[in-house]
C-alpha positions, -999 to +999 in steps of 0.1 A: +001-001+000+014+035-009+014+060+015+014+097+006+050+118+009+061+131+042+088+137+068+094+125+099+113+143+124+122+126+160+141+140+190+157+121+217+171+135+249+186+112+275+203+123+306+240+129+304+239+123+265+239+149+237+202+153+224+198+133+191+177+145+161+167+122+131+152+134+101+137+111+074+122+121+041+097+099+026+086+128+002+088+127-037+093+164-034+125+163-018+151+185-034+189+180-031+215+206-041+252+213-033+269+248-039+302+265-026+296+296-007+315+330-015+336+321+016+348+289-003+326+265+021+311+238+003+277+226+014+250+200+007+213+206+014+184+182+015+151+195+019+115+189+016+084+212+020+087+204+058+123+203+067+156+207+055+192+190+063+226+210+055+258+193+058+291+215+056+328+214+068+335+210+102+328+241+124+318+258+092+357+261+085+381+251+055+378+216+044+396+189+064+406+151+055+376+143+078+355+165+055+366+148+025+357+114+042+325+121+047+321+136+015+331+104-001+308+085+022+281+106+009+288+102-028+290+066-023+256+061-005+240+084-029+252+064-059+242+033-041+206+048-034+205+059-073+214+025-083+190+006-063+164+031-070+168+024-109+170-013-102+135-015-082+118+010-107+129-011-135+115-043-118+082-027-110+075-013-144+085-050-158+061-064-135+034-037-144+040-047-180+036-083-173+004-081-155-011-058-184 
């Protein structure tokens, strides 16, 4: 059963620990964009009509080796997400065509 698009936001606060916020996008209107600010700092934004998440450099400063590693992880995860989405879309389209 398909559901309409939505964004889910949760927050956990436990004594002695940092608060943890989770944002899940289940919205077909989610946008992704990346830019470099005039200051030379890159950033990535994922957004829906209800929320957005921005990823940038450590402390909003110069790019560190750790920032590069996170950027590579994001790139690899996005490539996997794209490949899986394309495969599943093709499988669904083939199943619909076979049923028709």
